[in-house]
C-alpha positions in Angstrom: 86.8 72.2 79.8 87.9 70.0 82.6 90.6 67.5 81.9 91.5 64.2 83.6 94.9 65.7 84.0 93.8 68.7 86.0 94.7 67.1 89.3 98.2 66.2 88.1 98.5 69.7 86.7 97.8 71.3 90.1 100.4 69.0 91.7 103.0 70.0 89.1 102.3 73.8 89.5 102.4 73.6 93.3 105.6 71.7 93.4 107.6 73.7 90.8 107.2 76.5 93.3 103.8 77.9 92.3 102.8 79.9 89.3 104.8 82.9 90.5 108.0 80.9 90.2 107.4 80.1 86.6 109.1 82.3 84.0 108.0 80.2 81.0 106.7 76.8 80.1 106.8 74.8 76.9 106.9 71.1 76.0 108.6 68.7 73.6 107.6 65.2 72.7 107.8 63.7 76.2 108.3 66.4 78.8 107.2 69.7 80.2 110.0 72.2 80.1 109.9 74.9 82.7 112.2 77.9 83.2 111.9 78.7 86.9 113.0 81.8 88.8 114.4 79.7 91.6 114.7 75.9 91.1 115.4 75.4 94.8 111.7 76.2 95.5 110.7 73.1 93.4 109.9 69.9 95.3 111.7 67.5 93.0 111.4 64.4 95.2 107.6 64.9 95.5 107.2 65.2 91.7 109.3 62.1 91.1 107.0 60.1 93.3 103.8 61.4 91.8 101.8 59.0 89.7 101.8 60.2 86.1 105.3 61.7 86.2 108.1 59.5 84.9 110.9 61.5 86.4 112.3 65.1 86.8 115.5 66.3 85.0 117.3 69.6 85.7 119.6 70.6 82.9 120.7 73.6 81.0 118.7 76.1 83.0 115.5 74.1 82.4 113.4 72.2 84.9 112.0 69.2 82.9 109.1 67.1 84.1 109.0 63.9 82.1 105.4 62.8 81.3 105.5 60.6 78.3 103.6 60.5 75.0 100.5 62.3 76.4 102.5 65.4 77.4 100.5 67.7 75.0 97.3 67.0 76.9 99.1 67.6 80.3 100.6 70.8 78.9 97.2 72.1 77.9 95.8 71.2 81.3 98.7 72.9 83.2 98.1 76.1 81.1 94.4 76.0 81.7 94.5 75.2 85.4 97.2 77.7 86.2 96.0 80.4 83.8 99.6 80.5 82.4 98.7 81.6 78.8 101.1 84.6 79.1 103.9 82.3 80.3 103.5 79.7 77.6 106.4 79.7 75.1 103.7 78.4 72.7 101.3 81.3 73.3 99.8 82.8 70.3 100.6 79.8 68.1 101.1 76.8 70.4 98.3 74.8 68.9 99.4 75.5 65.4 103.0 74.8 66.2 102.2 71.6 68.0 100.3 70.3 65.0 103.4 70.4 62.9 101.3 71.8 60.0 101.5 75.2 58.3 98.2 77.1 58.3 96.8 78.8 55.2 96.6 82.6 55.5 92.9 82.4 55.9 93.1 79.8 58.7 95.8 81.8 60.4 93.6 84.9 60.2 90.7 83.1 61.7 92.9 81.7 64.4 94.1 85.2 65.3 90.6 86.7 65.4 89.1 83.9 67.6 92.1 83.5 69.9 92.1 87.3 70.6 88.3 87.2 71.5 88.5 84.0 73.6 89.8 85.5 76.9 86.6 87.7 77.3 83.9 85.7 75.6 82.0 85.1 78.9 82.0 88.9 79.6 80.9 89.6 76.0 78.0 87.2 76.4 77.0 88.8 79.7 77.0 92.3 78.2 75.0 91.2 75.2 72.3 89.7 77.5 72.1 93.0 79.4 71.6 95.0 76.2 69.0 92.5 75.0 67.0 92.5 78.2 67.1 96.3 78.3 65.8 96.5 74.7 63.0 94.1 75.5 61.9 96.1 78.6 61.9 99.3 76.6 59.9 97.6 73.7 57.1 96.5 76.1 57.0 99.8 77.9 58.2 98.4 81.2 61.3 100.7 81.2 61.9 104.1 79.6 65.1 104.5 77.6 65.3 108.0 79.2 65.4 106.7 82.8 68.4 106.7 85.0 68.1 102.9 85.5 68.3 102.4 81.7 71.3 104.8 81.3 73.3 103.1 84.0 72.6 99.5 83.0 73.1 100.3 79.3 76.5 101.8 80.1 77.4 98.4 81.7 76.0 96.4 78.8 77.5 98.5 76.0 80.9 99.1 77.5 82.3 95.8 76.2 81.3 96.7 72.7 82.1 100.4 72.8 85.6 99.8 74.2 86.4 96.8 72.0 89.7 98.4 70.9 91.4 98.6 74.3 90.0 95.2 75.3 91.2 93.6 72.1 94.4 95.5 72.3 95.2 93.8 75.6 94.3 90.3 74.5 96.0 90.7 71.2 99.2 91.8 73.0 99.4 88.3 74.5 99.0 86.8 71.1 101.7 88.9 69.5 104.0 88.9 72.6 104.2 92.5 73.7 103.3 93.9 77.1 99.6 93.9 77.7 99.6 97.5 78.8 101.0 98.6 75.4 98.1 96.8 73.6 95.6 98.2 76.0 96.9 101.8 75.6 97.0 101.6 71.8 93.3 100.6 71.9 92.4 103.2 74.5 94.1 106.0 72.4 91.8 105.0 69.5 88.8 105.6 71.8 90.1 108.8 73.4 87.5 111.7 73.3 89.7 113.7 70.9 89.3 110.8 68.5 85.5 110.9 68.5 85.2 113.6 65.9 84.1 116.4 68.2 84.1 119.8 66.4 86.5 121.4 68.9 89.3 119.1 68.0 91.3 118.9 64.8 91.8 115.3 63.8 92.3 115.9 60.1 96.1 115.5 60.0 99.1 114.1 62.0 102.4 115.8 61.5 100.9 117.4 58.4 100.0 114.1 56.9 96.2 113.8 56.3 94.3 111.3 58.5 91.1 109.6 57.2 88.8 108.3 59.9 86.7 105.1 59.4 83.2 105.5 57.9 81.6 105.5 61.4 83.7 108.5 62.3 85.7 106.9 65.0 87.3 103.6 66.0 85.0 102.7 68.9 83.5 99.2 68.6 86.0 98.4 65.8 87.9 95.1 65.6 90.4 94.7 62.8 92.3 98.0 63.1 93.5 97.4 66.7 94.4 93.8 66.0 96.4 94.8 62.9 98.0 97.6 65.0 99.1 95.2 67.8 100.3 92.6 65.2 102.6 95.3 63.7 103.6 96.4 67.2 104.6 92.8 68.1 106.8 92.5 65.0 108.2 96.0 65.3 109.1 95.8 69.0 110.5 92.3 69.0 112.3 92.4 65.7 113.5 96.0 65.7 113.1 98.1 68.7 114.5 95.8 71.3 117.6 95.1 69.2 118.6 98.8 68.9 117.6 100.3 72.2 120.3 100.2 74.9 119.5 98.1 78.0 119.8 101.1 80.3 116.8 102.9 78.8 114.7 99.9 77.5 112.2 100.3 80.4 110.6 103.4 78.9 112.2 103.7 75.5 110.9 100.4 74.0 107.2 101.2 74.8 107.7 104.8 73.8 109.0 104.0 70.3 106.7 101.0 69.8 103.5 102.9 70.7 104.3 106.1 69.0 105.3 104.5 65.7 102.4 102.0 65.8 99.8 104.7 66.6 100.9 107.0 63.8 101.0 104.2 61.2 97.5 103.0 62.4 96.1 106.5 61.7 98.0 107.0 58.4 97.6 103.5 56.9 95.1 101.2 58.5 92.4 103.9 58.7 92.7 105.2 55.1 92.8 101.6 53.8 89.6 100.7 55.7 88.0 103.9 54.3 88.9 103.0 50.8 87.5 99.5 51.2 84.3 100.9 52.7 83.9 103.4 49.9 84.4 100.7 47.3 81.9 98.5 49.0 79.3 101.3 49.1 79.7 101.8 45.4 79.4 98.1 44.7 76.2 97.6 46.7 74.6 100.7 45.1 75.3 99.3 41.7 73.9 95.9 42.6 70.7 97.4 44.1 70.2 99.3 40.9 70.5 96.2 38.8 68.5 93.8 40.9 67.0 94.3 44.4 66.7 90.5 44.8 70.4 90.0 44.0 71.1 92.9 46.4 69.2 91.0 49.2 71.2 87.8 48.6 74.5 89.6 48.6 73.8 91.7 51.7 72.4 88.6 53.5 75.5 86.6 52.7 78.2 89.2 53.3 76.7 91.1 56.3 78.3 89.1 59.1 81.6 89.0 57.2 81.5 92.8 56.9 80.7 93.0 60.6 83.7 90.9 61.4 85.9 93.3 59.5 84.1 96.4 60.9 83.2 97.3 57.3 79.4 97.0 57.6 79.5 100.8 58.3 80.0 101.2 54.6 76.4 100.2 54.0 74.8 102.1 56.9 75.2 105.6 55.3 73.4 104.2 52.2 70.6 102.9 54.3 70.2 106.1 56.2 70.3 108.2 53.0 67.6 106.0 51.5 65.4 106.4 54.6 65.8 110.2 54.6 65.3 110.7 50.9 62.8 108.1 49.7 61.5 106.9 53.1 62.4 103.3 52.7 65.5 101.0 52.4 66.3 97.5 51.3 69.6 97.0 53.0 68.3 97.0 56.6 65.6 94.6 55.4 68.0 92.2 53.7 70.4 91.8 56.6 67.8 91.0 59.3 68.1 87.2 58.7 71.8 87.2 59.6 71.3 87.3 63.4 68.6 84.7 63.3 70.7 82.3 61.2 73.5 82.7 63.8 70.9 82.0 66.6 69.6 78.9 64.9 73.1 77.6 64.2 74.0 78.0 67.9 70.9 76.1 69.0 71.8 73.3 66.6 75.4 73.2 67.8 74.2 73.2 71.4 72.2 70.1 70.9 74.7 68.4 68.6 78.0 69.0 70.4 79.5 66.9 73.1 82.1 69.6 73.9 81.3 71.0 77.4 82.9 74.3 76.7 80.9 74.9 73.6 77.7 73.8 75.4 78.5 76.4 78.2 78.9 79.2 75.6 75.9 78.4 73.4 73.0 79.4 75.7 74.3 83.0 76.2 75.1 83.2 72.5 71.6 82.2 71.7 70.1 84.8 74.0 72.4 87.5 72.7 71.6 86.5 69.1 67.8 86.8 69.7 68.5 90.3 70.9 70.6 91.0 67.8 74.1 90.8 69.4 75.9 88.1 67.4 79.5 88.6 68.5 79.4 85.8 71.1 77.9 83.5 68.5 80.4 84.4 65.8 83.6 84.5 67.8 82.7 81.8 70.3 81.0 79.2 68.2 80.5 79.5 64.4 83.7 81.3 63.2 86.2 79.1 65.0 84.7 76.1 63.2 84.6 78.1 59.9 82.0 75.8 58.2 79.1 76.7 60.5 79.8 80.4 59.9 79.6 80.1 56.2 76.5 77.9 56.4 74.8 80.7 58.3 75.9 83.2 55.6 74.2 80.9 53.0 71.0 80.8 55.0 71.1 84.6 55.4 71.6 85.0 51.7 68.4 83.0 50.9 66.5 85.0 53.6 67.7 88.3 52.1 66.6 87.3 48.6 63.2 86.1 49.9 62.5 89.3 51.9 63.4 91.4 48.9 61.3 89.2 46.5 58.3 89.7 48.9 58.8 93.4 48.7 59.4 94.0 52.4 61.3 97.1 53.2 62.6 99.0 56.2 60.9 102.3 56.9 62.8 103.5 59.9 65.8 102.6 62.0 65.0 100.1 64.7 66.7 97.8 67.1 68.5 94.5 66.5 67.3 90.9 66.4 63.6 90.6 67.4 63.6 94.3 68.2 64.2 95.1 64.5 60.7 94.0 63.5 59.2 97.6 63.9 61.4 98.8 61.1 59.1 97.0 58.6 56.0 98.9 59.7 55.1 101.6 57.2 54.2 104.4 59.6 52.6 106.4 56.8 50.1 103.7 55.8 50.2 101.6 59.0 50.8 98.6 56.8 52.3 95.7 58.8 52.6 93.2 56.0 56.3 93.8 55.8 56.7 93.0 59.5 54.8 89.8 59.0 57.1 88.8 56.2 60.1 89.7 58.3 58.9 87.6 61.3 58.1 84.6 59.1 61.4 84.7 57.2 63.5 85.2 60.4 61.8 82.3 62.1 62.5 80.1 59.0 66.1 81.3 59.3 66.3 79.9 62.8 64.7 76.6 61.8 66.9 76.2 58.6 70.2 76.9 60.4 69.1 74.7 63.3 68.4 71.8 61.0 71.6 72.4 58.9 73.8 72.3 62.0 72.0 69.2 63.4 72.9 67.5 60.1 76.4 68.8 59.3 78.0 70.0 62.5 80.9 68.0 63.8 83.0 68.5 66.9 86.8 68.6 66.3 87.7 64.9 66.4 90.8 63.7 68.1 93.6 62.5 65.8 92.4 59.2 64.4 93.8 56.4 62.4 92.7 56.5 58.8 93.6 52.9 58.3 92.6 50.2 60.7 95.6 48.2 59.7 97.8 50.6 61.7 97.0 48.8 64.9 96.1 45.2 64.4 96.0 43.3 67.7 96.2 39.6 67.8 93.0 37.6 68.2 93.7 37.2 72.0 93.8 41.0 72.4 97.7 41.2 72.6 99.8 43.2 70.1 101.3 41.4 67.2 105.0 40.3 67.3 107.1 42.5 65.0 110.5 43.3 63.7 111.6 46.9 64.0 114.4 48.1 61.8 117.2 50.5 62.5 116.0 54.0 61.3 119.6 55.2 61.2 123.0 53.9 60.2 125.5 54.0 63.0 126.9 52.6 66.3 124.6 50.8 68.6 124.5 51.9 72.3 122.6 50.6 75.2 120.0 53.0 76.6 121.8 53.0 79.9 124.7 55.0 78.3 122.4 57.8 77.3 123.0 61.0 79.3 119.4 61.6 79.9 117.6 59.9 82.9 114.3 59.7 81.1 115.8 57.5 78.5 118.6 55.8 80.3 116.3 54.6 83.1 114.0 52.9 80.7 111.1 54.9 82.1 109.8 55.8 78.7 110.2 52.3 77.3 112.7 49.6 76.2 114.9 50.0 73.2 118.4 51.1 72.2 120.3 54.1 71.0 122.2 54.7 67.8 125.1 57.1 67.3 124.5 58.3 63.7 127.1 57.8 61.0 125.1 59.9 58.5 122.3 62.5 58.7 119.4 60.5 57.4 116.5 58.8 59.3 114.3 56.2 57.6 111.0 54.6 58.6 111.8 51.5 60.8 108.5 49.8 59.8 105.3 50.2 57.9 102.9 52.4 59.8 101.8 55.9 60.5 103.7 59.0 61.7 101.7 59.8 64.8 104.0 62.6 66.0 106.5 64.8 64.2 107.6 67.6 66.5 107.8 70.9 64.6 111.5 71.2 65.4 112.1 67.9 63.6 114.1 66.4 66.4 111.6 63.7 67.5 109.3 61.4 65.6 106.6 59.0 66.8 105.5 56.1 64.6 102.8 53.5 65.2 103.5 50.3 63.4 100.8 48.2 61.7 101.2 45.7 64.6 100.5 48.4 67.2 104.1 49.2 68.4 104.5 52.9 69.5 108.0 53.8 68.4 109.7 57.0 69.6 112.9 58.2 67.8 114.6 61.1 69.5 117.4 62.5 67.4 120.1 63.7 69.9 119.9 65.0 73.4 118.2 68.3 74.2 118.2 69.1 70.5 114.8 70.7 70.9 116.8 73.8 71.9 118.0 74.2 68.2 114.4 75.1 67.3 114.6 73.1 64.1 118.0 74.4 62.9 119.9 71.5 61.2 116.7 69.4 60.7 114.9 69.0 57.4 111.7 66.9 57.7 110.8 64.8 54.7 107.5 63.6 56.0 104.7 65.0 58.1 102.5 64.0 61.0 99.7 61.8 59.8 101.6 60.3 56.8 101.4 56.6 56.1 104.9 55.3 55.6 106.6 52.2 54.4 109.7 50.7 55.9 112.7 52.5 54.5 111.0 55.7 53.5 113.1 58.8 54.2 111.6 60.7 57.1 114.2 63.2 58.1 117.6 64.7 57.1 119.8 66.3 59.8 123.1 68.1 59.7 125.5 66.0 61.8 128.3 68.5 61.6 126.2 71.6 62.5 124.4 69.9 65.4 127.6 68.5 67.0 129.4 71.8 66.5 126.5 73.4 68.4 127.5 71.3 71.3 124.7 68.7 71.2 125.1 64.9 71.4 123.5 63.1 68.5 123.0 59.8 70.4 119.5 58.8 69.2 117.2 56.7 71.4 114.8 54.3 69.5 112.3 53.0 72.1 109.0 51.2 72.2 107.0 53.5 74.5 104.2 50.8 75.0 106.8 48.2 76.0 104.5 47.2 78.9 102.0 45.9 76.4 104.4 43.2 75.3 105.7 40.1 76.9 109.2 41.1 75.9 111.1 43.6 73.8 114.4 42.2 72.6 117.1 44.4 71.2 120.0 43.5 68.9 123.5 42.7 70.3 125.2 44.1 67.2 127.7 46.9 67.7 126.8 48.7 64.5 123.9 48.7 62.1 122.8 49.9 58.7 119.3 51.5 58.4 116.9 48.7 57.5 118.6 46.1 59.7 116.4 44.5 62.4 117.3 45.9 65.8 114.2 45.3 67.9 111.8 42.3 68.2 108.5 42.8 70.0 107.1 39.6 71.4 
């Protein structure tokens, strides 16, 4: 999605020497922090004169472009415009780290799945459309599924799904910070012809240890195994292998050890675990079907897309095929038909409701793919990242499954997906089409129900908002209220001009003062809200009730400590009262690490005031008034 900072981002990238000159990029509370291959290639004077850039600082091997409080938005734009995801020090967790909040295991899992799929969503949508159009042309007898045209185009459309392991391996490698080629090759190995279960190749054991393949017989089109494998590879390589392999042989020894160990463990552990889970699920659904076909329909309808996400839906396919071959009919295939239509309806509702341009651009292709029965673009691009829409579609699908089973509709043969699944309901022995009519009506109702539900309940991710309007209370004439801001720290008062950091000492970020701490405790300087609490704990932003934006930056360049020595006592978004303890920091450890603890306390929106008056006291206790905004 285009950003108003895209122009500034292009200027920054060009004048730091181009994307090829960038080793890595991250940000702290006010500045972009580049590591450049050659700082002499940067046009520092041009950057300093650019609107939107406060100044440029070169220190400690870092090239820092000072932006101000909106640096997260500029950072996101720079990453997007320059396609610098692989060079971002926040890659694979930047958004989560930047929020200052810990994710639950489930949210972390969802974040991993969706971020791994994001890089090729457009291609996935395109391939889904190709498969859907081909199925339509075959169904209306315009094209034969035995023709060369069909075979060639189907190869193009199905490739993205068949070769999901190497594609996901490559994108997951970025997430888990290993070379992309390692992730790609791990996935490719899982799809190698030897691994496809051909009779000529023995794939029953590895080094004498039995290997159990997935229920489908191979790993093609699978999702979870390769992501788990690359996640392990990321931990194993970065935490173990690189630390023990001598530098002289790292070039080949690191990938050799990482890929060999990871591939073996994937076959020994991930495969067997998936097989056990699948067997257990097959037993569970067989029992439920025996007890109540209606309950079976609801359970299959609700859980089908979840099973697809885990690649475990194959546990039900053998049951369905066995039913068709032995009794000539099956309830599982009938019960799951509503899932794709629920996803399609949800995407249509989201498309009409959202104001997010990126989501709007993804929705049409996801809708078309969903009609044809290919729901990966819908799941991974739209409903799963938001979580709530995904589970709402599961609920609609559960109702649809129960209704279909209650009406007695059954599948009598294997068919296509989406609208091309309707022929499965035709009883070829009696030519009864009543089941197909039920299927068509129920699936159309699925589309309508999910569409209405999302129109009512869907919400875009809102920007951080104030929960209490008192946080910013401008005066009647539109100006901000006059306030007294207390010292957040006990210590010696210094003018900003003595701070050894141009961004602060020049006053470019706002007026204020600095305090050299006498103790390692930081308190709220006023009543207000913690608007920013950087994950490393070294910088805090507070907005007072009167509207003053206060930045407290503990020490100089202390972001490099990565949180060591800092113990937050509050969190971003907290409402605080003057004197509340916000942070404890280890004065001795930080100074012994070579960092200055001089702490600027500045009003970043100083230009909104007639004047910002600072105390002339030489020392203060926390709670003493040190700044008056007028």
